[in-house]
NUDO-554410 format. One record per residue (C-alpha): residue in one letter; x, y, z. Coordinates in steps of 0.001 Angstrom, whole numbers, plus 500000, padded with zeros to 6 digits. Last residue first. Layout:
BEGIN
AXYZ/...
//
This chain:
BEGIN
X495519490663474606/X498486488498473850/X496686485342474872/X494047485723472201/X490651484572473410/X489841481411471538/X487032481389469029/X483474480093468904/X483906477656471788/X480709478925473384/X482399479528476727/X485400481269475155/X483258483394472862/X480990484467475736/X483967485379477911/X485600487432475170/X482280489131474483/X481952490080478144/X485393491649477950/X488648490164479208/X491625492208480307/X493998489665481922/X493072487025479363/X493665483266479468/X495073483365482992/X496164479961484273/X494247478127487008/X494239474750485270/X490518475146484471/X491271478339482470/X491134481853483919/X489494484983482471/X490646488029484427/X488253490978484395/X488855494654485181/X485596496534485712/X486632499032486645/X489896500751485776/X493198501159487653/X493923497778489276/X497614497488490167/X497417493707490593/X498484493468494235/X497070496917494971/X493521495911494080/X493653492681496105/X495243494455499130/X492764497327499318/X493693500847498166/X491252500720495235/X488540500092497831/X490204500200501245/X488499497492503255/X488454493975501844/X485677492359499849/X485871489071497964/X482509488173496464/X480778484893495692/X478362484505492756/X474646485129493349/X474044488641492039/X470302489306492201/X470585493030491491/X468883494145494727/X470823491637496838/X474087492526495127/X473547496218495872/X472509495846499528/X475538493738500378/X477845496068498459/X476746499220500244/X477170497542503635/X480725496438502803/X482135499967502688/X485063501219500568/X483728499636497360/X486337497526495606/X484442494268495106/X486401491285493873/X483753489072492265/X484423485412491535/X482541483900488600/X482317480190487800/X481867478122484638/X481950474310484819/X479086473137482603/X476421473641485288/X477597477233485542/X477181477775481825/X473728479194481184/X473067480881484545/X476541482418484682/X476349483582481068/X472999485305481726/X474249486870484950/X477329488150483109/X475167489674480376/X472915491438482894/X475925492676484937/X478035494239482179/X476205497594482321/X476778497797486070/X480515497315485586/X480533499992482864/X478716502400485258/X481202501888488081/X479743503152491370/X478854499693492718/X482434498477492496/X484301496036490277/X487205493591489909/X485736490529488146/X487475487146488221/X486017484834485555/X486756481162486144/X486681478154483819/X486456475281486243/X488924472590487368/X490383474788490123/X487711477059491597/X488816476742495235/X492370477669494197/X491030481136493347/X490760481722497087/X487879482964499225/X488138483409502985/X485634483361505827/X482518485513505982/X479823486368503430/X481801489259501931/X484694486825501679/X488108488011502843/X490842487563500292/X492689485261497929/X494372485553494560/X497065483466492873/X496559483302489107/X498914480929487305/X500501482591484295/X499510482366480628/X498512486013480526/X499538487608483832/X502292489911482568/X500232493090482498/X498895492283485972/X502356491894487497/X503476495126485861/X500435496900487308/X501210495555490779/X504809496735490518/X503556500153489437/X501376500327492539/X504283499475494828/X506502501940492980/X503887504676493449/X504036504145497221/X507679505124497029/X510898503304497884/X511794502228494343/X511481505665492683/X513775505348489658/X513534501564489209/X509886500865490085/X508658504095488503/X510683503571485343/X509263500038485023/X505721501400485212/X506622503957482543/X507936501289480190/X504927499020480787/X502617501861479834/X504555502494476654/X504352498777475874/X500626498707476630/X499481501572474440/X495815500707474944/X494887504362475723/X494062503255479288/X497525501697479441/X499041504960478287/X497105506869480960/X497994504491483778/X501698504481482898/X501663508263482615/X499994508396486018/X502829506330487458/X505339508847486103/X503354511689487675/X503110509822490997/X506863509236491075/X507518512877490203/X505135514254492840/X507659514770495649/X509958516438493119/X513101514805491726/X512555515048487959/X510887518494488149/X511146520110484691/X511570516899482711/X508871515226484800/X506498518168484294/X507126518107480544/X506203514397480488/X503016515120482434/X502086518009480152/X502614515815477077/X500253513202478527/X497708515933479277/X497956517213475719/X497060513766474417/X494069513637476769/X492821517030475662/X493205516003472020/X491221512816472622/X488549514774474482/X488197517073471497/X487815514124469143/X485259512489471431/X483125515639471692/X481367516142475034/X483975518475476501/X483408520293479809/X484339517315481993/X487548516692480061/X488571520337480367/X487755520422484085/X489813517307484786/X492781518564482752/X492721521933484501/X492612520261487933/X495584518054487172/X497525521017485754/X496890522999488966/X497819520068491179/X501144519476489436/X501984523185489391/X501298523547493139/X503653520735494193/X506312521573491606/X506569525164492823/X506466524223496523/X510178524872497115/X509635528268495448/X507694529521498509/X507178533289498104/X507233533760494317/X506145530286493220/X503555530385496017/X501981533678494966/X501566532759491300/X500343529248492123/X497885530594494704/X496069532664492092/X495920529747489652/X494655527398492355/X492031529889493552/X490728530401489996/X490323526652489653/X488593526353493036/X485848528891492425/X483337526220491357/X484212523870494223/X482219520612494120/X483106519226490687/X485013516315492238/X488200517425490489/X487752520997491709/X487090519998495317/X490053517632495407/X492323520335493959/X491121522815496586/X491855520377499420/X495251519351498051/X496246523003497658/X495132523891501186/X496854520851502700/X500115521732500949/X499770525375501981/X499233524309505587/X502445522284505658/X504397524971503787/X503456527621506354/X504364525216509134/X507832524628507674/X508278528343506949/X507698529089510618/X505163531187512547/X501801529652511662/X498647531625512504/X498276532868508916/X498525529328507568/X495974528146510127/X493614530911509006/X494161529918505347/X493351526300506265/X490155527386508018/X488911529469505053/X489667526864502391/X487946524157504418/X484916526422504847/X484849527177501111/X485092523448500445/X482106522683502660/X480067525619501340/X480385524325497766/X479465520825498926/X476277522115500514/X475460524245497463/X475852521208495203/X473206519316497175/X474312516188499034/X474428512858497166/X477886511905498453/X476878512979501986/X478563516137503181/X482002515872504843/X482184515155508595/X485654513954509621/X487560516567507620/X485282519376508798/X485518518362512449/X489298518044512217/X489549521523510681/X487405523084513417/X489406521327516116/X492688522542514653/X491241526061514351/X490214526025518007/X493717524856518950/X495225527696516952/X493060530298518716/X493740528801522158/X497514528773521660/X498788525179521932/X499654524295525489/X503184523471526621/X503781526710528453/X503515530018526615/X505703531960529019/X509030530414528101/X508130530300524431/X507378534012524388/X510769534838525870/X512726532366523774/X511267533386520410/X508060532718518502/X509820530102516350/X510013527744519309/X506246527394519542/X505722526450515888/X508579523969515773/X507707522699519250/X504240521843517953/X505688519912514999/X508084517965517198/X505622517032519943/X502607516493517720/X499417517452519529/X497237514484520399/X494145513645518345/X491331512710520695/X489255510004519138/X485585509096518947/X484994506044516747/X481808505013518520/X483553501925519899/X486085504134521763/X489283504972519958/X492498503022520457/X495912504174521648/X499386504027520116/X502326505035522381/X503650508328521040/X506667509455518980/X506247506631516485/X509129506000514097/X509421505880510296/X512589504165509075/X514571504919505920/X516767507488507676/X514873508409510837/X511410509608509857/X509157510986512601/X505547510028513273/X502989512071515181/X499772510552516436/X499260506789516232/X495562506723517084/X493947503336516487/X490506503735514955/X487589501340514875/X485021500730512170/X481398500091512960/X478421498159511590/X480116494779511066/X481384494769514651/X484233492266514940/X487173494625515423/X487835496081511982/X490653498641511964/X491536502115510704/X495091503133511583/X495709506779512372/X498464509366511875/X497530512877513006/X500849514336511814/X503667513239509519/X507209514458510075/X510372514606507984/X513173516502509738/X515697518450507664/X519330517607508383/X521811517487511266/X519339519191513593/X519543522807514747/X515898522668515856/X514492525076513247/X517742525256511268/X517260521738509907/X514044522696508130/X510896520889509308/X509412518991506364/X505830517771506192/X504162514420505584/X501381515302505793/X498073514517507417/X497607510852508196/X495716507716507154/X496418503994507216/X494169501117506205/X492549497830507271/X494271496413510362/X492391493495511946/X490892493247515439/X489482489786516116/X491580489161519265/X490127492441520565/X491273496061520577/X488256498212519672/X486616497420523001/X488942499959524573/X490557500509527980/X491005496896529029/X492612495976525698/X494953499012525946/X496232498644529503/X498833496036528559/X500421498441526077/X500919501156528679/X502925498788530860/X505051497492527966/X505691501001526590/X506983502364529893/X508612505276528029/X507274506540524699/X506388510146525594/X509356510465527963/X511732509818525052/X510114512545522946/X510028514974525869/X513746514462526509/X514578515073522849/X512639518334522913/X514256519341526209/X517784519166524879/X518992517415521739/X517819516252518327/X520810515507516084/X518793513192513846/X521119510217514269/X521571511017517964/X517791511214518445/X517413507821516774/X519947506313519186/X517922507649522118/X514712505997520946/X511621506682518815/X509168503787518909/X508632501131516205/X511339498824517606/X509388498783520923/X506042497637519506/X506828494037518540/X508780493322521726/X505963494972523702/X503501492366522433/X499993492950523732/X498936490668520840/X496213493039519630/X498215496145520467/X501370494804518801/X499443493824515677/X497982497332515494/X501457498837515813/X502799496530513095/X500155497665510617/X500712501341511504/X504468500925511063/X503757499423507637/X501880502580506635/X504722504809507877/X507220502837505803/X509899500501507207/X513648500172506604/X516568499185508853/X514184498225511619/X515572497083514955/X514944494354517520/X513133491933515214/X512214488694516973/X513239485185515831/X515898484812518546/X518846485705516319/X520372488186518800/X520756490800516047/X517340490272514454/X517410493220512042/X514333494022509952/X513921495347506434/X510346496300505583/X509441497622502139/X506288495701501249/X505393492153500215/X504402493294496716/X508095493944495958/X510147492916499013/X509868492107502731/X513335491631504216/X514571489677507241/X518035489839508808/X519706487714511508/X518865484138510489/X521051481514512131/X523639479135510607/X526620481100511967/X527569482548508578/X527513486181509677/X524913487542507276/X522274484794507558/X519408486187505499/X515660485633505226/X513786486990502205/X510120487770501526/X508151489018498514/X510124487633495566/X507955488130492509/X506404485424490295/X502905485920491712/X504197485379495256/X507735484243496032/X509922483197498995/X513720483724499181/X516146482046501612/X519698483400501873/X522723481917503686/X522758478380502273/X525986476469502697/X529018475720500527/X531236478680501321/X530551480471498024/X529408483620499831/X525942483992498301/X524845480378498907/X521269480699497741/X517725479429498311/X515088480464495777/X511464479513496409/X508210479619494406/X509278480679490916/X506579480259488229/X506853477321485826/X503083476748485748/X503250473849488219/X505639475772490491/X509408476227490220/X511847475754493097/X515224477416492552/X518511476110493885/X521798477408495151/X525309478413494213/X526044475324492126/X527984477532489689/X524742478202487795/X521530477374489669/X520264473864490357/X516605473687489365/X513916472023491476/X510593470952490007/X506852471264490475/X504251469074488758/X504539466415491493/X503786469155494006/X500309469596492556/X498546467220495002/X500153469172497839/X498341472353496908/X500705474958495550/X502474477389497901/X502642481022496798/X503545483458499567/X501459485991501514/X503520487536504311/X502707488041507988/X504085484621509034/X507527485730510151/X510027482831510156/X508916482049506634/X508439478293506129/X510869475629504909/X510067471996505648/X506985471023503622/X507809473004500490/X511514472095500516/X511167468397501342/X508356467734498910/X510173469623496139/X513222467468496739/X516476468423498428/X516992465446500711/X520126465991502811/X518764466083506341/X521206466676509177/X521802470291508233/X518119471194508593/X518565474378510622/X521632475236508582/X519494475094505431/X521069473168502582/X523744474074500066/X524268471746497076/X527767470303496921/X526837469364493325/X527608465653493221/X527302464803496904/X524260466964497498/X522617465676494371/X523058462104495561/X521295462959498796/X518679464619496649/X517032461431495426/X514949462623492502/X511224462217493183/X510316465828492415/X512148465650489091/X515171467866488889/X515765470456486168/X519397471499485663/X520048475192485200/X522529475919482374/X526261475963483064/
//
């Protein structure tokens, strides 16, 4: 049976009789299943999700489709994109699953698993995230997480601090059941539970203790060192422990000149759920923080010394190790200015190298040795790729030989970073286009060889994503699409999968309705819906992009010539800091509005569409549909002058 399209004004009471159409348990007394009824009545139980909802004046262009076997119905938007899908998955004649969409992808789902007409599970999907919550008592609050990433834990922790909501925080904290799952026993387990006790009391003290936690405080990004692996034999656990250290959430709290920090400390993975082992705390307004020692990671290092030494060492980190920690933290928090002299950057990376080697030498377990080696390799690779560490390439090659011999579990990790660095150096050294083309082709082959050699490594998802990026950059869109799809299917729970999903959304945008909103640089919110009725150019850019800067004069000219005729530009700036942008647009005389959210290429707008090159420009028609997802200035000029249409397949 093919889906049946319903006009918005169709009387759904009749539909219910004919098709036995399921309705929401909460609305069992009302039988109208029209677009108006669905869009006005059904809302996500948890509001922290961005879903597509057309303006009310467009509801007449929407429609409802009955799905095959009368198992539910699908609401389609004005451009034919899915907005809602409500299903009867058991065949018992009533809805037990409610799905909400954004950009054509389901981002949020509510589920009634026991058929008692109440929601007991909630999932965030695709661009909505990875969370899977359990509401066992069906009171609208999540008591347990079945799946949640470390980054999403940081978001929820900030929300809990702002709202002083212990019910929101408690499911994020390590508990006795988690310890049983992991097999953590004895004094270590007791210390973990003691660290998170009295959460409600400690939570209420936070707003009084720090100006960073205010009603205006908003989560911006997550940062941590790690993750690392503690072998099962270290604490005699059921399996290896996955730990990330020095976790922090960066927040905005109403001061345009300063950014706040919420310290999360150590996080421990329990199945598909990351848990906090400390009660979160906020920095002071100057951003000063005291990073607490990780309970599990510290015990790993201390316990490896032996029972006699451990008994006399107390709970303090050895003075030498603590001094090294402090030195490393100071270096990481105070890098040279971007325009600093080459010698200053060279010294910075040599100092990082030196301190990380000292920490490696001070470590007493394989897990700690691997943790410091990972940080050392990442640091050297970053220095090489930035052109700041002239000896870095030789260091990577030397370390690769030693690591593959002594720590074979890190073979893929070091090989991936060494090949990355070699590719970057080769491209930087070559000024010939043909030579650069050959280097790039070889790099693609190297990535595919890496994936064949290490299909399950920690870097495999990132390598596959990079292949998608590289093929897209080479204008081999179908190959790029294929690699993006592999990432989303083969590595679905990774950060790379989220990025690949955004890239797939962007590649399929031609002819689709563009849904984009974000914080305005001038205050408030900007939304593409505000520009309905005008031809709109959405420009993803930053102040460091030379091609974006080169496009500016032509864009300003087109804006001045055609704005009175219904042409608008919306900038989506991807600089990490707003201050830089404000100064830049003032100097360049840019007058069109700008969306700016913290995070740069990690920000929500960039991640939603998998932005990889700047500028990226979407040309949108007056109905809000994308004409071109990769427009050039010439494309825009041609469209505005009516010389030729921009091809939709571009």
